[in-house]
Short mmCIF file of the C-alpha atoms (twelve columns), coordinates in Angstrom:
data_MODEL
# 
_entry.id   MODEL 
# 
loop_
_atom_site.group_PDB 
_atom_site.id 
_atom_site.type_symbol 
_atom_site.label_atom_id 
_atom_site.label_alt_id 
_atom_site.label_comp_id 
_atom_site.label_asym_id 
_atom_site.label_seq_id 
_atom_site.Cartn_x 
_atom_site.Cartn_y 
_atom_site.Cartn_z 
_atom_site.pdbx_PDB_model_num 
ATOM 1   C CA . MET A 1   3.140   -29.734 -14.675 1 
ATOM 2   C CA . SER A 2   2.659   -26.309 -16.622 1 
ATOM 3   C CA . PHE A 3   0.136   -23.365 -15.743 1 
ATOM 4   C CA . LYS A 4   0.018   -20.819 -18.605 1 
ATOM 5   C CA . PRO A 5   -0.798  -17.537 -18.291 1 
ATOM 6   C CA . THR A 6   -4.121  -15.646 -19.696 1 
ATOM 7   C CA . ILE A 7   -4.192  -12.716 -21.311 1 
ATOM 8   C CA . TRP A 8   -3.919  -9.632  -19.470 1 
ATOM 9   C CA . ASP A 9   -5.777  -6.896  -20.771 1 
ATOM 10  C CA . PHE A 10  -9.134  -8.217  -18.801 1 
ATOM 11  C CA . ARG A 11  -11.576 -6.179  -17.311 1 
ATOM 12  C CA . ARG A 12  -11.085 -6.357  -13.349 1 
ATOM 13  C CA . GLY A 13  -13.152 -4.815  -10.193 1 
ATOM 14  C CA . ILE A 14  -12.703 -1.113  -8.775  1 
ATOM 15  C CA . ALA A 15  -11.122 -2.390  -5.373  1 
ATOM 16  C CA . THR A 16  -7.582  -2.028  -7.266  1 
ATOM 17  C CA . ALA A 17  -8.027  1.527   -8.135  1 
ATOM 18  C CA . ARG A 18  -9.049  2.100   -5.124  1 
ATOM 19  C CA . VAL A 19  -5.426  0.487   -3.474  1 
ATOM 20  C CA . LEU A 20  -3.544  2.431   -5.470  1 
ATOM 21  C CA . THR A 21  -5.961  5.567   -4.972  1 
ATOM 22  C CA . GLN A 22  -5.555  5.354   -1.135  1 
ATOM 23  C CA . LEU A 23  -2.153  5.136   -1.758  1 
ATOM 24  C CA . GLY A 24  -1.218  8.084   -3.731  1 
ATOM 25  C CA . TYR A 25  -3.890  10.048  -1.132  1 
ATOM 26  C CA . GLU A 26  -1.526  9.233   2.017   1 
ATOM 27  C CA . ARG A 27  1.575   10.114  -0.161  1 
ATOM 28  C CA . GLY A 28  -0.558  14.004  -0.885  1 
ATOM 29  C CA . VAL A 29  -1.724  13.300  -4.464  1 
ATOM 30  C CA . SER A 30  -5.144  14.158  -4.861  1 
ATOM 31  C CA . VAL A 31  -7.328  12.001  -6.043  1 
ATOM 32  C CA . ASP A 32  -8.368  13.658  -9.350  1 
ATOM 33  C CA . ALA A 33  -5.061  14.195  -10.292 1 
ATOM 34  C CA . MET A 34  -4.729  10.416  -10.054 1 
ATOM 35  C CA . LEU A 35  -7.959  9.523   -11.982 1 
ATOM 36  C CA . ARG A 36  -7.066  12.436  -14.730 1 
ATOM 37  C CA . HIS A 37  -7.558  10.861  -18.397 1 
ATOM 38  C CA . THR A 38  -8.545  7.359   -16.810 1 
ATOM 39  C CA . GLY A 39  -12.285 7.688   -17.112 1 
ATOM 40  C CA . ILE A 40  -12.570 6.465   -13.625 1 
ATOM 41  C CA . THR A 41  -15.051 8.310   -11.825 1 
ATOM 42  C CA . ARG A 42  -15.188 9.144   -8.169  1 
ATOM 43  C CA . ALA A 43  -18.774 7.659   -8.167  1 
ATOM 44  C CA . GLN A 44  -17.023 4.415   -9.464  1 
ATOM 45  C CA . LEU A 45  -14.604 4.590   -6.411  1 
ATOM 46  C CA . ASP A 46  -17.649 4.298   -4.472  1 
ATOM 47  C CA . ASN A 47  -19.138 1.311   -6.117  1 
ATOM 48  C CA . PRO A 48  -18.040 -2.129  -4.942  1 
ATOM 49  C CA . LYS A 49  -20.036 -3.152  -8.364  1 
ATOM 50  C CA . ALA A 50  -18.056 -0.986  -10.571 1 
ATOM 51  C CA . GLU A 51  -15.337 -2.243  -13.186 1 
ATOM 52  C CA . ILE A 52  -12.613 -0.781  -15.279 1 
ATOM 53  C CA . GLU A 53  -10.347 -1.740  -17.994 1 
ATOM 54  C CA . ALA A 54  -6.884  -2.746  -17.538 1 
ATOM 55  C CA . LEU A 55  -5.333  0.106   -19.726 1 
ATOM 56  C CA . GLN A 56  -7.626  2.319   -17.139 1 
ATOM 57  C CA . GLU A 57  -5.053  1.123   -14.209 1 
ATOM 58  C CA . VAL A 58  -2.107  1.549   -16.316 1 
ATOM 59  C CA . GLN A 59  -3.323  5.147   -17.107 1 
ATOM 60  C CA . LEU A 60  -4.228  5.104   -13.101 1 
ATOM 61  C CA . ILE A 61  -0.940  3.840   -11.914 1 
ATOM 62  C CA . ARG A 62  0.956   6.408   -14.684 1 
ATOM 63  C CA . ASN A 63  -0.541  9.191   -13.140 1 
ATOM 64  C CA . LEU A 64  0.448   7.932   -9.390  1 
ATOM 65  C CA . SER A 65  4.185   7.310   -10.427 1 
ATOM 66  C CA . THR A 66  4.658   10.434  -12.288 1 
ATOM 67  C CA . GLU A 67  2.821   12.495  -9.268  1 
ATOM 68  C CA . LEU A 68  5.337   10.757  -6.650  1 
ATOM 69  C CA . ASN A 69  8.417   11.356  -8.873  1 
ATOM 70  C CA . HIS A 70  8.711   7.755   -10.110 1 
ATOM 71  C CA . ALA A 71  9.417   6.734   -6.059  1 
ATOM 72  C CA . SER A 72  11.742  3.607   -6.699  1 
ATOM 73  C CA . GLU A 73  9.930   1.941   -3.767  1 
ATOM 74  C CA . LEU A 74  6.522   2.601   -4.871  1 
ATOM 75  C CA . GLY A 75  5.366   -0.631  -6.921  1 
ATOM 76  C CA . ILE A 76  6.689   -2.582  -3.897  1 
ATOM 77  C CA . HIS A 77  4.531   -0.154  -0.960  1 
ATOM 78  C CA . ALA A 78  1.400   -1.123  -3.645  1 
ATOM 79  C CA . GLY A 79  1.509   -4.817  -4.041  1 
ATOM 80  C CA . CYS A 80  2.012   -5.230  -0.270  1 
ATOM 81  C CA . ARG A 81  -1.740  -4.114  0.230   1 
ATOM 82  C CA . TYR A 82  -3.212  -6.242  -1.948  1 
ATOM 83  C CA . HIS A 83  -4.441  -8.541  0.829   1 
ATOM 84  C CA . VAL A 84  -6.405  -11.872 0.153   1 
ATOM 85  C CA . THR A 85  -10.148 -9.972  1.065   1 
ATOM 86  C CA . THR A 86  -8.939  -6.949  -1.985  1 
ATOM 87  C CA . TYR A 87  -9.874  -9.804  -4.575  1 
ATOM 88  C CA . GLY A 88  -13.403 -11.220 -2.778  1 
ATOM 89  C CA . LEU A 89  -14.389 -14.564 -3.829  1 
ATOM 90  C CA . TRP A 90  -10.859 -14.996 -5.806  1 
ATOM 91  C CA . GLY A 91  -9.042  -14.525 -2.453  1 
ATOM 92  C CA . TYR A 92  -11.345 -16.770 -0.443  1 
ATOM 93  C CA . ALA A 93  -11.403 -19.109 -3.219  1 
ATOM 94  C CA . VAL A 94  -7.851  -19.605 -3.086  1 
ATOM 95  C CA . MET A 95  -7.356  -19.213 1.040   1 
ATOM 96  C CA . SER A 96  -9.731  -22.422 0.840   1 
ATOM 97  C CA . SER A 97  -7.991  -24.270 -1.114  1 
ATOM 98  C CA . PRO A 98  -6.507  -27.814 0.477   1 
ATOM 99  C CA . THR A 99  -2.966  -27.632 -0.853  1 
ATOM 100 C CA . LEU A 100 -0.468  -24.724 -1.904  1 
ATOM 101 C CA . GLY A 101 -0.705  -26.860 -5.433  1 
ATOM 102 C CA . SER A 102 -3.942  -26.468 -5.591  1 
ATOM 103 C CA . ALA A 103 -4.329  -23.137 -4.475  1 
ATOM 104 C CA . VAL A 104 -2.009  -22.294 -7.425  1 
ATOM 105 C CA . SER A 105 -3.583  -24.419 -9.993  1 
ATOM 106 C CA . MET A 106 -7.025  -22.656 -8.992  1 
ATOM 107 C CA . ALA A 107 -5.585  -19.404 -9.183  1 
ATOM 108 C CA . SER A 108 -4.038  -19.764 -12.758 1 
ATOM 109 C CA . ARG A 109 -7.515  -20.972 -13.725 1 
ATOM 110 C CA . MET A 110 -9.027  -18.136 -12.557 1 
ATOM 111 C CA . LEU A 111 -6.604  -14.941 -13.803 1 
ATOM 112 C CA . ASN A 112 -8.765  -13.079 -14.856 1 
ATOM 113 C CA . LEU A 113 -10.442 -12.419 -11.889 1 
ATOM 114 C CA . THR A 114 -7.388  -10.747 -10.086 1 
ATOM 115 C CA . PHE A 115 -5.656  -7.072  -10.457 1 
ATOM 116 C CA . SER A 116 -2.436  -8.591  -12.631 1 
ATOM 117 C CA . LEU A 117 -1.227  -6.522  -15.221 1 
ATOM 118 C CA . THR A 118 2.142   -8.847  -15.838 1 
ATOM 119 C CA . THR A 119 1.089   -12.762 -16.910 1 
ATOM 120 C CA . ASN A 120 2.761   -15.445 -14.995 1 
ATOM 121 C CA . VAL A 121 3.930   -19.215 -16.089 1 
ATOM 122 C CA . ILE A 122 4.759   -21.670 -13.380 1 
ATOM 123 C CA . GLU A 123 6.417   -25.206 -14.573 1 
ATOM 124 C CA . ARG A 124 7.785   -28.029 -12.497 1 
ATOM 125 C CA . GLN A 125 11.540  -28.797 -13.395 1 
ATOM 126 C CA . GLY A 126 13.007  -31.517 -11.121 1 
ATOM 127 C CA . ASP A 127 12.512  -30.948 -7.480  1 
ATOM 128 C CA . LEU A 128 11.721  -26.840 -8.391  1 
ATOM 129 C CA . ILE A 129 9.244   -24.974 -9.372  1 
ATOM 130 C CA . THR A 130 9.756   -21.567 -11.719 1 
ATOM 131 C CA . SER A 131 7.281   -18.771 -11.764 1 
ATOM 132 C CA . THR A 132 8.221   -16.669 -14.818 1 
ATOM 133 C CA . PHE A 133 6.301   -13.250 -15.328 1 
ATOM 134 C CA . GLN A 134 6.036   -12.167 -18.827 1 
ATOM 135 C CA . THR A 135 6.509   -8.473  -18.807 1 
ATOM 136 C CA . ASP A 136 7.062   -7.037  -22.335 1 
ATOM 137 C CA . HIS A 137 3.962   -6.411  -23.101 1 
ATOM 138 C CA . LEU A 138 3.939   -3.350  -20.488 1 
ATOM 139 C CA . PRO A 139 4.021   0.300   -21.600 1 
ATOM 140 C CA . PRO A 140 8.058   0.868   -20.506 1 
ATOM 141 C CA . ASP A 141 7.016   4.254   -18.469 1 
ATOM 142 C CA . VAL A 142 5.136   2.026   -16.396 1 
ATOM 143 C CA . ARG A 143 6.887   -1.487  -16.728 1 
ATOM 144 C CA . GLN A 144 9.110   -1.363  -13.231 1 
ATOM 145 C CA . PHE A 145 6.486   0.201   -11.026 1 
ATOM 146 C CA . ILE A 146 3.634   -2.862  -12.437 1 
ATOM 147 C CA . ILE A 147 6.495   -6.216  -12.262 1 
ATOM 148 C CA . ASP A 148 7.182   -4.594  -8.016  1 
ATOM 149 C CA . ARG A 149 3.336   -4.255  -7.327  1 
ATOM 150 C CA . ASP A 150 2.249   -7.739  -9.425  1 
ATOM 151 C CA . ARG A 151 5.286   -9.378  -7.351  1 
ATOM 152 C CA . ALA A 152 4.555   -7.498  -4.178  1 
ATOM 153 C CA . ALA A 153 1.244   -8.544  -4.565  1 
ATOM 154 C CA . ILE A 154 1.924   -12.434 -4.582  1 
ATOM 155 C CA . VAL A 155 4.175   -12.788 -2.364  1 
ATOM 156 C CA . THR A 156 1.659   -11.104 -0.042  1 
ATOM 157 C CA . LEU A 157 -1.107  -13.334 -0.727  1 
ATOM 158 C CA . GLN A 158 1.369   -16.523 -0.028  1 
ATOM 159 C CA . ARG A 159 2.485   -15.414 3.109   1 
ATOM 160 C CA . GLU A 160 -1.779  -14.724 4.246   1 
ATOM 161 C CA . VAL A 161 -2.755  -17.932 2.541   1 
ATOM 162 C CA . LEU A 162 0.146   -19.875 3.971   1 
ATOM 163 C CA . GLY A 163 0.707   -18.175 7.499   1 
ATOM 164 C CA . ALA A 164 4.193   -18.190 6.783   1 
ATOM 165 C CA . PRO A 165 6.664   -16.808 3.709   1 
ATOM 166 C CA . ILE A 166 7.852   -18.792 0.990   1 
ATOM 167 C CA . PRO A 167 11.574  -19.964 1.181   1 
ATOM 168 C CA . TYR A 168 12.605  -18.778 -1.850  1 
ATOM 169 C CA . ARG A 169 15.309  -20.140 -3.760  1 
ATOM 170 C CA . GLU A 170 16.350  -17.557 -5.962  1 
ATOM 171 C CA . VAL A 171 14.194  -14.160 -7.153  1 
ATOM 172 C CA . GLN A 172 15.493  -13.080 -10.524 1 
ATOM 173 C CA . MET A 173 15.043  -10.066 -11.753 1 
ATOM 174 C CA . LYS A 174 15.963  -8.244  -15.463 1 
ATOM 175 C CA . ARG A 175 16.561  -4.682  -13.968 1 
ATOM 176 C CA . PRO A 176 20.310  -4.071  -13.428 1 
ATOM 177 C CA . GLU A 177 20.871  -3.600  -9.713  1 
ATOM 178 C CA . PRO A 178 19.194  -0.339  -8.092  1 
ATOM 179 C CA . ALA A 179 20.543  1.583   -5.176  1 
ATOM 180 C CA . PRO A 180 21.411  -0.250  -1.819  1 
ATOM 181 C CA . GLU A 181 18.190  0.512   0.003   1 
ATOM 182 C CA . VAL A 182 15.935  -0.547  -3.055  1 
ATOM 183 C CA . VAL A 183 17.730  -3.515  -3.127  1 
ATOM 184 C CA . ALA A 184 16.800  -3.914  0.542   1 
ATOM 185 C CA . ALA A 185 13.674  -3.796  -0.030  1 
ATOM 186 C CA . TYR A 186 13.563  -6.332  -2.143  1 
ATOM 187 C CA . THR A 187 15.211  -8.431  0.320   1 
ATOM 188 C CA . ALA A 188 13.186  -8.070  2.555   1 
ATOM 189 C CA . LEU A 189 10.304  -8.330  0.464   1 
ATOM 190 C CA . PHE A 190 11.578  -11.907 -0.625  1 
ATOM 191 C CA . GLY A 191 13.734  -13.156 2.103   1 
ATOM 192 C CA . VAL A 192 16.452  -13.504 -0.287  1 
ATOM 193 C CA . ARG A 193 18.964  -10.810 -2.051  1 
ATOM 194 C CA . PRO A 194 17.263  -10.959 -5.883  1 
ATOM 195 C CA . SER A 195 19.744  -11.805 -8.665  1 
ATOM 196 C CA . PHE A 196 19.711  -8.939  -11.465 1 
ATOM 197 C CA . ASN A 197 20.262  -8.749  -14.879 1 
ATOM 198 C CA . MET A 198 19.136  -11.922 -15.443 1 
ATOM 199 C CA . PRO A 199 17.117  -13.354 -18.886 1 
ATOM 200 C CA . HIS A 200 13.725  -13.439 -16.457 1 
ATOM 201 C CA . GLU A 201 11.162  -11.797 -14.085 1 
ATOM 202 C CA . ARG A 202 11.233  -15.191 -12.508 1 
ATOM 203 C CA . ASN A 203 10.676  -16.994 -8.620  1 
ATOM 204 C CA . ILE A 204 11.913  -20.162 -7.666  1 
ATOM 205 C CA . PHE A 205 11.228  -22.604 -4.891  1 
ATOM 206 C CA . ASP A 206 11.174  -26.369 -3.566  1 
ATOM 207 C CA . ALA A 207 8.510   -28.467 -5.376  1 
ATOM 208 C CA . SER A 208 7.858   -29.881 -2.125  1 
ATOM 209 C CA . LEU A 209 6.055   -26.822 -0.725  1 
ATOM 210 C CA . MET A 210 3.171   -27.643 -3.459  1 
ATOM 211 C CA . ASP A 211 1.750   -30.399 -1.107  1 
ATOM 212 C CA . LEU A 212 1.820   -27.667 1.514   1 
ATOM 213 C CA . PRO A 213 -1.948  -27.841 3.434   1 
ATOM 214 C CA . LEU A 214 -3.224  -24.755 3.712   1 
ATOM 215 C CA . PRO A 215 -4.786  -23.477 7.295   1 
ATOM 216 C CA . GLN A 216 -8.044  -22.196 6.284   1 
ATOM 217 C CA . ALA A 217 -8.821  -24.943 3.916   1 
ATOM 218 C CA . ASN A 218 -12.406 -26.374 3.227   1 
ATOM 219 C CA . PRO A 219 -13.286 -28.214 0.229   1 
ATOM 220 C CA . HIS A 220 -17.050 -26.827 0.503   1 
ATOM 221 C CA . THR A 221 -16.238 -23.122 0.392   1 
ATOM 222 C CA . ALA A 222 -13.826 -23.420 -2.275  1 
ATOM 223 C CA . GLN A 223 -16.263 -25.563 -4.147  1 
ATOM 224 C CA . LEU A 224 -18.306 -22.831 -3.850  1 
ATOM 225 C CA . CYS A 225 -16.455 -20.089 -4.558  1 
ATOM 226 C CA . GLU A 226 -14.810 -21.259 -7.353  1 
ATOM 227 C CA . GLN A 227 -18.164 -21.873 -9.188  1 
ATOM 228 C CA . MET A 228 -19.031 -18.380 -8.104  1 
ATOM 229 C CA . CYS A 229 -15.787 -16.739 -9.675  1 
ATOM 230 C CA . ARG A 230 -16.647 -18.878 -13.248 1 
ATOM 231 C CA . ASN A 231 -19.956 -17.205 -13.147 1 
ATOM 232 C CA . LEU A 232 -18.070 -13.742 -12.497 1 
ATOM 233 C CA . MET A 233 -15.854 -14.503 -15.140 1 
ATOM 234 C CA . GLU A 234 -18.578 -15.514 -17.859 1 
ATOM 235 C CA . SER A 235 -20.141 -11.965 -16.884 1 
ATOM 236 C CA . ARG A 236 -17.076 -10.260 -17.374 1 
ATOM 237 C CA . HIS A 237 -16.341 -11.785 -21.135 1 
ATOM 238 C CA . ALA A 238 -19.852 -10.796 -22.549 1 
ATOM 239 C CA . ARG A 239 -21.797 -7.167  -22.120 1 
ATOM 240 C CA . THR A 240 -25.452 -7.610  -20.704 1 
ATOM 241 C CA . GLY A 241 -27.914 -5.197  -19.915 1 
ATOM 242 C CA . VAL A 242 -28.063 -1.728  -20.165 1 
ATOM 243 C CA . ALA A 243 -24.030 -1.396  -20.549 1 
ATOM 244 C CA . ALA A 244 -23.932 -3.793  -24.036 1 
ATOM 245 C CA . ASP A 245 -26.939 -1.448  -25.372 1 
ATOM 246 C CA . VAL A 246 -25.467 1.135   -25.113 1 
ATOM 247 C CA . ARG A 247 -22.040 -0.762  -26.331 1 
ATOM 248 C CA . ASP A 248 -23.553 -1.825  -29.521 1 
ATOM 249 C CA . ARG A 249 -25.676 1.039   -30.281 1 
ATOM 250 C CA . LEU A 250 -21.603 3.045   -30.212 1 
ATOM 251 C CA . LEU A 251 -20.823 0.163   -32.073 1 
ATOM 252 C CA . ARG A 252 -23.328 0.595   -34.707 1 
ATOM 253 C CA . THR A 253 -22.038 4.168   -36.594 1 
ATOM 254 C CA . PRO A 254 -18.719 4.167   -36.008 1 
ATOM 255 C CA . GLY A 255 -18.156 6.878   -38.320 1 
ATOM 256 C CA . HIS A 256 -21.049 9.267   -36.125 1 
ATOM 257 C CA . ILE A 257 -20.433 8.046   -32.665 1 
ATOM 258 C CA . PRO A 258 -23.104 9.651   -30.643 1 
ATOM 259 C CA . ASP A 259 -23.153 11.760  -27.444 1 
ATOM 260 C CA . MET A 260 -24.954 10.203  -24.414 1 
ATOM 261 C CA . GLU A 261 -28.366 12.111  -24.961 1 
ATOM 262 C CA . LYS A 262 -28.939 10.372  -28.529 1 
ATOM 263 C CA . VAL A 263 -28.245 7.457   -27.211 1 
ATOM 264 C CA . ALA A 264 -30.416 7.986   -24.232 1 
ATOM 265 C CA . GLU A 265 -32.708 9.257   -26.422 1 
ATOM 266 C CA . GLU A 266 -32.465 6.331   -29.052 1 
ATOM 267 C CA . MET A 267 -33.192 4.056   -25.648 1 
ATOM 268 C CA . SER A 268 -36.438 6.244   -24.700 1 
ATOM 269 C CA . MET A 269 -35.031 7.695   -21.565 1 
ATOM 270 C CA . THR A 270 -33.242 10.514  -20.210 1 
ATOM 271 C CA . SER A 271 -29.412 11.077  -19.894 1 
ATOM 272 C CA . ARG A 272 -30.022 11.488  -16.176 1 
ATOM 273 C CA . THR A 273 -31.723 7.527   -16.311 1 
ATOM 274 C CA . LEU A 274 -29.481 6.214   -18.632 1 
ATOM 275 C CA . ARG A 275 -26.366 6.737   -16.286 1 
ATOM 276 C CA . ARG A 276 -27.692 6.043   -13.325 1 
ATOM 277 C CA . HIS A 277 -28.600 2.260   -15.619 1 
ATOM 278 C CA . LEU A 278 -25.053 2.060   -16.124 1 
ATOM 279 C CA . THR A 279 -23.772 3.443   -12.334 1 
ATOM 280 C CA . ALA A 280 -25.922 0.265   -10.936 1 
ATOM 281 C CA . GLU A 281 -23.650 -2.106  -13.585 1 
ATOM 282 C CA . GLY A 282 -20.794 -0.713  -12.523 1 
ATOM 283 C CA . ALA A 283 -20.327 1.279   -15.857 1 
ATOM 284 C CA . THR A 284 -20.154 4.782   -17.306 1 
ATOM 285 C CA . PHE A 285 -20.878 6.194   -20.066 1 
ATOM 286 C CA . ARG A 286 -17.276 7.725   -20.276 1 
ATOM 287 C CA . GLY A 287 -15.649 4.224   -19.701 1 
ATOM 288 C CA . LEU A 288 -17.783 2.439   -22.488 1 
ATOM 289 C CA . LEU A 289 -17.044 5.192   -25.289 1 
ATOM 290 C CA . GLU A 290 -13.124 4.814   -24.704 1 
ATOM 291 C CA . GLU A 291 -13.949 1.005   -24.865 1 
ATOM 292 C CA . VAL A 292 -15.264 0.946   -27.977 1 
ATOM 293 C CA . ARG A 293 -13.400 3.655   -29.692 1 
ATOM 294 C CA . ARG A 294 -10.126 1.754   -28.477 1 
ATOM 295 C CA . THR A 295 -11.561 -1.305  -29.906 1 
ATOM 296 C CA . LEU A 296 -12.400 0.736   -32.953 1 
ATOM 297 C CA . THR A 297 -8.554  2.107   -33.329 1 
ATOM 298 C CA . GLU A 298 -7.230  -1.187  -33.152 1 
ATOM 299 C CA . GLU A 299 -8.974  -2.479  -36.240 1 
ATOM 300 C CA . LEU A 300 -9.116  0.365   -38.370 1 
ATOM 301 C CA . MET A 301 -4.447  0.683   -37.481 1 
ATOM 302 C CA . ALA A 302 -4.830  -2.844  -38.699 1 
ATOM 303 C CA . THR A 303 -5.799  -2.268  -41.942 1 
ATOM 304 C CA . ALA A 304 -2.734  0.742   -42.273 1 
ATOM 305 C CA . SER A 305 -5.005  2.115   -45.076 1 
ATOM 306 C CA . LEU A 306 -6.082  5.364   -42.703 1 
ATOM 307 C CA . THR A 307 -4.564  8.567   -41.478 1 
ATOM 308 C CA . HIS A 308 -4.484  9.801   -37.830 1 
ATOM 309 C CA . SER A 309 -6.471  12.465  -38.956 1 
ATOM 310 C CA . GLU A 310 -8.776  10.355  -40.299 1 
ATOM 311 C CA . ILE A 311 -9.383  7.925   -38.027 1 
ATOM 312 C CA . ALA A 312 -9.342  10.554  -35.491 1 
ATOM 313 C CA . GLU A 313 -12.261 11.824  -37.801 1 
ATOM 314 C CA . ARG A 314 -14.022 8.819   -37.608 1 
ATOM 315 C CA . LEU A 315 -14.288 8.358   -33.756 1 
ATOM 316 C CA . GLY A 316 -15.504 11.477  -33.246 1 
ATOM 317 C CA . TYR A 317 -12.456 13.591  -31.815 1 
ATOM 318 C CA . ALA A 318 -11.971 16.640  -31.700 1 
ATOM 319 C CA . ASP A 319 -9.103  16.783  -33.121 1 
ATOM 320 C CA . VAL A 320 -5.898  14.343  -34.309 1 
ATOM 321 C CA . THR A 321 -4.156  15.957  -31.324 1 
ATOM 322 C CA . THR A 322 -6.771  14.695  -28.642 1 
ATOM 323 C CA . PHE A 323 -6.923  10.866  -30.098 1 
ATOM 324 C CA . ILE A 324 -2.864  10.982  -29.826 1 
ATOM 325 C CA . GLU A 325 -3.489  11.822  -26.559 1 
ATOM 326 C CA . ALA A 326 -5.791  9.182   -25.959 1 
ATOM 327 C CA . PHE A 327 -3.811  6.698   -27.811 1 
ATOM 328 C CA . ARG A 328 -0.558  7.080   -25.423 1 
ATOM 329 C CA . ARG A 329 -3.193  6.277   -22.424 1 
ATOM 330 C CA . TRP A 330 -4.194  2.971   -24.188 1 
ATOM 331 C CA . LYS A 331 -0.822  1.963   -25.421 1 
ATOM 332 C CA . GLY A 332 2.009   3.845   -23.827 1 
ATOM 333 C CA . MET A 333 2.840   5.224   -27.352 1 
ATOM 334 C CA . ALA A 334 2.467   7.201   -30.475 1 
ATOM 335 C CA . PRO A 335 -0.186  5.645   -32.884 1 
ATOM 336 C CA . SER A 336 2.999   6.034   -35.402 1 
ATOM 337 C CA . GLU A 337 5.388   4.465   -33.036 1 
ATOM 338 C CA . TYR A 338 2.512   1.328   -32.783 1 
ATOM 339 C CA . ARG A 339 2.255   1.185   -36.426 1 
ATOM 340 C CA . ARG A 340 6.189   1.042   -36.629 1 
ATOM 341 C CA . SER A 341 6.162   -1.639  -33.966 1 
ATOM 342 C CA . GLN A 342 2.921   -4.093  -36.023 1 
ATOM 343 C CA . GLY A 343 5.457   -3.861  -39.047 1 
ATOM 344 C CA . LEU A 344 2.349   -1.506  -40.533 1 
ATOM 345 C CA . THR A 345 3.415   1.296   -43.412 1 
ATOM 346 C CA . PRO A 346 1.692   4.640   -42.560 1 
ATOM 347 C CA . PRO A 347 -0.803  6.023   -44.993 1 
ATOM 348 C CA . THR A 348 1.441   9.285   -45.216 1 
ATOM 349 C CA . THR A 349 4.728   6.981   -46.180 1 
ATOM 350 C CA . ARG A 350 2.594   5.691   -48.702 1 
ATOM 351 C CA . LEU A 351 1.216   8.257   -50.551 1 
ATOM 352 C CA . ALA A 352 4.694   10.152  -49.627 1 
ATOM 353 C CA . ARG A 353 6.480   7.190   -52.450 1 
ATOM 354 C CA . ALA A 354 3.642   6.558   -54.897 1 
ATOM 355 C CA . ARG A 355 4.647   10.876  -55.529 1 
ATOM 356 C CA . LEU A 356 7.681   10.448  -55.360 1 
ATOM 357 C CA . SER A 357 7.516   7.376   -58.370 1 
ATOM 358 C CA . LEU A 358 5.153   9.310   -60.196 1 
ATOM 359 C CA . LYS A 359 7.205   12.211  -59.882 1 
ATOM 360 C CA . ASN A 360 10.377  9.836   -61.236 1 
ATOM 361 C CA . ALA A 361 7.576   8.677   -63.764 1 
ATOM 362 C CA . ALA A 362 7.297   12.164  -65.654 1 
# 
């Protein structure tokens, strides 16, 4: 038995942003400070149908962590706030499954309806189940927060679904052993003291637990919720309605990306009406613009033929500095660092080499 991960960079419901902003607000952080550079608006926070991109959530986490001086147990506290009901339909589908094993199977198939930023491989190895978290893709500055958040969220979900905590055989963590109070927080969360400096982020428990019946199992509800989950996944994979139209128009002329007023004019409506339509679909013009710019940036970067200034100009940024700041929000690193990590040669480097060759030839 093996459940493979799906890609982590998927659209997600606004509930996760509400959980994180509430956590920060209770600790004295203003909502505006947490939403800075995320593209998430207060109106979206109040709209249960709103959706955000994974990288918008990453920036929100970055803001929260920075404002609270990277508090060591913050990720754990955040994860414990993700209850079954936080996940909506997905949570009810998990809760109404007949056994823990069937719940794990359904949850893995529908992972794109969660708020996870890690991915997870669940495998049976003899009499044990190993749950291994894939984390290398996470930006280094928020990686530990996200790991703690996602692992604490899973423990919280398991407790609520089973009605009791899972008795883990072992919990493994890559990080060095932290301060005693943090070790104590981990031990209280998992029910066992973690092993640190390990090669994997992994939970291990008895395979027999997968046969445990769930106290709120209901085959009819499970089937209904799973079908609704599939429909929701399909709708998230493809933009529809006004949001799709706006996105297509933004992609149509990447060298001359229009502003909201121009797009509204092309669609024969006012910018106010366009904003209202997008809000009803859980989207914003700014969010769509960010989405399009990120998509085009990755394509332009992949060609390795344009300088950062040229990319910034094509995507409608005021200057290259603004583009670099946006890129850091998306990837957690500078464009030059990203190009090196992908084995792409910056155009400036190639140009310098060409000039050197010409000079030597002369």
